[in-house]
C-alpha positions in Angstrom: 15.6 2.1 12.8 17.8 1.7 9.7 20.2 -1.2 9.7 23.1 -2.1 7.4 22.6 -5.7 6.4 24.2 -6.2 3.0 26.5 -8.9 4.2 23.6 -11.0 5.3 21.4 -10.6 2.3 22.7 -12.9 -0.4 20.0 -14.6 -2.5 17.3 -12.5 -4.2 14.1 -13.8 -5.6 12.6 -11.2 -7.9 8.8 -11.4 -8.6 8.0 -9.3 -11.7 4.4 -8.4 -12.6 4.5 -7.9 -16.4 1.1 -6.1 -16.5 1.9 -3.5 -13.8 2.0 0.1 -14.8 0.0 -0.6 -18.0 2.8 -2.9 -19.3 5.7 -1.0 -17.8 6.6 -4.2 -15.8 7.1 -6.3 -18.9 9.2 -3.5 -20.6 11.4 -3.2 -17.5 12.5 -6.9 -17.3 15.6 -6.5 -19.4 16.8 -3.4 -17.5 16.2 -5.1 -14.1 18.3 -8.1 -15.1 21.0 -5.8 -16.5 21.2 -3.7 -13.3 21.2 -6.7 -11.0 23.8 -8.6 -13.0 26.1 -5.5 -13.1 25.8 -5.2 -9.3 26.8 -8.9 -9.0 23.7 -10.0 -7.2 22.7 -13.7 -7.0 19.1 -13.5 -8.1 16.3 -15.4 -9.8 13.5 -13.7 -11.7 10.0 -15.0 -12.1 7.0 -13.4 -13.8 3.5 -13.5 -12.4 0.7 -14.8 -14.7 -2.5 -14.5 -12.6 -3.9 -12.8 -9.5 -2.4 -13.8 -6.2 0.5 -15.5 -8.0 3.0 -13.1 -6.4 1.8 -14.1 -3.0 2.3 -17.8 -3.8 5.7 -17.2 -5.3 6.8 -15.2 -2.3 5.8 -17.8 0.2 7.6 -20.5 -1.9 10.7 -18.3 -2.1 10.9 -18.0 1.7 10.5 -21.8 2.1 13.3 -22.3 -0.5 15.6 -20.2 1.7 15.9 -16.9 -0.3 17.1 -14.0 1.8 15.2 -11.2 -0.1 12.0 -11.4 -2.0 11.7 -8.4 -4.4 8.3 -7.1 -5.7 8.9 -5.6 -9.1 5.6 -3.9 -9.9 3.2 -1.4 -8.3 1.5 -1.3 -4.9 -0.7 -4.3 -5.8 2.3 -6.5 -6.5 4.0 -5.4 -3.3 0.8 -6.1 -1.4 0.7 -9.7 -2.7 4.4 -10.3 -1.9 3.9 -8.9 1.6 1.0 -11.3 2.1 3.1 -14.2 0.9 5.9 -13.2 3.3 3.5 -13.0 6.2 1.9 -16.3 5.4 5.3 -18.0 5.4 6.2 -16.3 8.7 2.9 -17.2 10.4 3.2 -20.8 9.2 6.7 -21.1 10.8 8.4 -21.5 7.4 10.9 -18.7 7.9 11.3 -15.1 7.0 12.8 -13.0 4.2 13.4 -9.3 3.7 11.1 -7.4 1.3 12.6 -5.5 -1.6 10.7 -3.3 -4.0 11.5 -2.1 -7.6 9.0 0.6 -8.7 7.6 -0.2 -12.1 3.9 0.4 -11.2 1.6 3.4 -11.1 1.3 4.8 -7.6 4.3 3.3 -5.8 2.9 4.7 -2.5 4.3 2.0 -0.3 7.8 2.7 -1.6 7.3 6.4 -1.0 6.3 5.7 2.6 9.2 3.6 3.6 11.9 5.4 1.7 12.5 3.2 -1.3 14.0 5.0 -4.3 11.6 5.5 -7.2 14.1 5.3 -10.1 14.9 1.7 -11.2 18.6 2.0 -11.1 18.6 3.5 -7.6 16.2 0.8 -6.5 18.5 -1.9 -7.7 21.4 -0.2 -6.0 19.4 -0.1 -2.7 19.0 -3.9 -3.0 22.8 -4.2 -3.3 23.4 -1.9 -0.4 21.0 -3.8 1.8 19.9 -1.1 4.3 16.8 -2.4 6.0 14.0 -1.0 8.0 11.7 -3.1 10.1 8.1 -2.0 9.6 4.7 -2.7 11.0 2.1 -4.5 9.0 -1.7 -3.9 9.0 -4.3 -6.6 8.9 -7.9 -6.1 7.7 -10.7 -8.6 8.0 -14.0 -8.3 6.2 -15.5 -7.7 2.8 -14.3 -10.3 0.3 -11.6 -11.4 2.8 -13.3 -12.9 5.9 -10.1 -14.6 6.9 -8.1 -11.3 6.5 -5.6 -9.7 4.3 -2.4 -7.9 5.2 -1.5 -4.4 4.0 1.7 -2.3 4.1 0.5 1.1 3.0 -3.2 1.7 3.8 -6.8 0.9 3.5 -9.3 3.3 1.9 -13.0 3.1 2.6 -15.5 5.1 0.6 -14.6 7.9 -1.8 -10.9 7.0 -2.2 -11.7 3.4 -2.8 -14.1 4.4 -5.7 -11.3 6.7 -7.0 -9.1 3.6 -7.2 -11.8 1.6 -9.0 -12.3 4.4 -11.5 -8.5 4.8 -12.0 -8.3 1.2 -13.1 -10.6 2.0 -16.0 -8.4 4.7 -17.4 -6.2 3.2 -20.1 -4.1 6.2 -21.2 -3.2 7.8 -17.9 -0.6 6.6 -15.4 0.4 7.6 -11.9 -1.0 10.6 -10.1 -2.6 12.1 -13.3 -4.8 9.0 -13.6 -5.8 9.2 -9.9 -6.6 12.9 -10.2 -8.8 12.4 -13.2 -10.5 9.5 -11.4 -11.1 11.7 -8.3 -12.8 14.3 -10.4 -15.0 11.6 -12.0 -15.8 10.1 -8.7 -17.2 13.4 -7.3 -20.2 12.9 -9.6 -20.5 9.1 -9.1 -20.1 8.8 -5.4 -21.9 11.6 -3.7 -24.2 9.9 -1.2 -22.0 9.3 1.9 -22.8 6.2 3.9 -23.8 6.3 7.6 -21.1 4.4 9.4 -20.2 3.5 13.0 -16.4 3.8 13.6 -14.7 2.3 16.7 -11.1 3.3 17.3 -9.6 1.5 20.3 -13.0 1.5 22.1 -14.0 5.0 21.2 -17.1 4.9 19.0 -18.6 7.5 16.7 -21.7 7.5 14.4 -21.5 9.8 11.4 -21.9 10.1 7.6 -18.5 9.8 6.0 -17.1 10.7 2.6 -14.2 8.4 3.3 -12.2 6.7 6.0 -8.5 6.1 5.3 -6.5 3.9 7.6 -2.8 4.3 6.9 0.5 2.6 7.8 2.2 4.8 5.1 1.6 8.4 4.2 0.3 8.6 0.7 -2.4 7.1 -1.6 -3.1 7.5 -5.3 0.5 8.7 -6.2 0.0 12.1 -4.6 -2.7 12.4 -2.0 -1.2 12.7 1.4 -3.7 10.9 3.5 -1.5 10.8 6.6 1.4 13.1 6.2 2.7 12.5 9.7 2.5 8.7 9.6 5.5 6.4 10.1 5.4 2.7 9.2 7.4 1.7 12.3 5.6 3.5 15.1 3.3 0.6 16.2 0.2 2.4 15.2 -2.2 3.1 12.3 -3.0 6.6 11.3 -6.5 7.5 10.3 -8.1 10.2 8.3 -11.9 10.6 8.5 -13.7 12.9 6.1 -17.3 13.6 7.0 -19.9 14.3 4.4 -19.4 17.5 2.4 -21.0 18.9 -0.7 -19.6 18.4 -4.2 -18.1 21.9 -4.0 -16.6 20.9 -0.7 -14.9 17.9 -2.2 -13.4 20.0 -4.9 -12.0 22.3 -2.2 -10.6 19.3 -0.2 -8.6 17.8 -3.1 -5.8 20.4 -3.2 -5.6 20.1 0.6 -5.0 16.4 0.4 -2.4 17.0 -2.2 -0.5 19.2 0.2 -1.3 17.2 3.3 -3.0 20.2 5.0 -6.5 18.7 5.3 -6.3 18.4 9.1 -7.3 22.1 9.4 -10.6 21.5 7.6 -13.7 21.2 9.9 -14.9 18.0 8.2 -11.6 16.2 8.8 -10.6 14.1 11.8 -7.1 12.6 12.1 -5.3 10.5 14.7 -3.8 7.2 15.5 -4.9 3.8 16.9 -4.1 0.1 17.1 -7.6 -1.4 16.4 -10.2 0.2 14.1 -13.6 -1.1 13.2 -15.9 0.4 10.5 -19.5 -0.8 10.2 -22.1 0.4 7.7 -25.3 1.5 9.4 -26.8 2.8 6.1 -25.3 2.2 2.7 -22.3 0.1 1.7 -18.5 0.2 2.2 -16.4 0.1 -1.0 -12.9 -0.5 0.2 -9.4 -1.3 -1.0 -6.1 -2.4 0.7 -2.9 -1.0 -1.0 -5.0 -0.4 -4.1 -6.4 -4.0 -4.2 -10.1 -4.4 -3.9 -11.4 -5.5 -0.6 -15.1 -5.2 -1.4 -17.5 -3.1 -3.5 -20.3 -3.0 -0.9 -19.0 -4.3 2.4 -20.8 -4.0 5.7 -18.0 -4.4 8.3 -14.2 -4.1 8.3 -11.9 -4.7 11.2 -8.3 -3.4 11.1 -5.3 -3.8 13.4 -1.6 -3.1 13.4 1.0 -5.8 13.9 4.2 -4.1 15.0 7.6 -4.8 13.7 6.8 -7.6 11.3 8.9 -7.3 8.1 12.4 -6.0 7.2 12.2 -3.8 4.1 15.2 -2.8 2.0 15.0 0.9 1.6 17.4 3.7 0.6 20.2 5.0 2.8 19.5 7.1 5.9 19.2 10.3 3.8 16.3 8.7 1.8 14.3 7.9 4.9 11.0 9.9 4.8 
């Protein structure tokens, strides 16, 4: 549900990641301040200087009474800010709405909830204050035995390795970088692990190329992992790709770009509230919103937490 809330959203705390988008974050600082000042918004802007700094700043902003905490960066920055907001909420310190300004690479979370991609339109959306209350996912395992929250999705297997490879590409941004990384990964990540997957008590043993668990719709700036997903339906969408040949992977890539992969015999899609993935043979490389969960994990448990955070999105016409 979209709600007009501009009159209630008064103080904005902008968290800018200067290294997002291969330096696009730093280059956008002046434009962000110019837009927000012209719109007459009461804001403070802080830049991150280390991993997890955005999460710490977001939690402190909630405790200081800010109404909106804005992630200015890519999906990783947004994920950290979301984790900070959830930490503050669970600690009983209060709540704030989440805003996003897209200055990163993939911006998949923004796409999934209907946040404008253009910087000027994103700033206008902050001023308009239309909000959407979304679900939040939680994943436990890998390098995060105490859990980590996610807003867009978790990738296990092939798509996680694609993300790792994309981070190495210095001269390509956005979807082009992920596409090149996907092609490279075909030759690096061919041996599919044997996994046991439990979805709301229904268990399967199989070899999987990848398992994507989505709250949003897209990963990698253009791969529609869950084209029918909605971030406010109280469920997580999953897309399981069983082991296929290298030629089969090449054939699947354009289908994921179009979101038509469900018709492929190696693909299983559906929805659930609790999902567990365990490695029977091999390891589980995984990411959450593009942030590394583990390189060789053995067990990941995921769940959906319904209606957790108000997100400032575009107007009703921008809703996906």
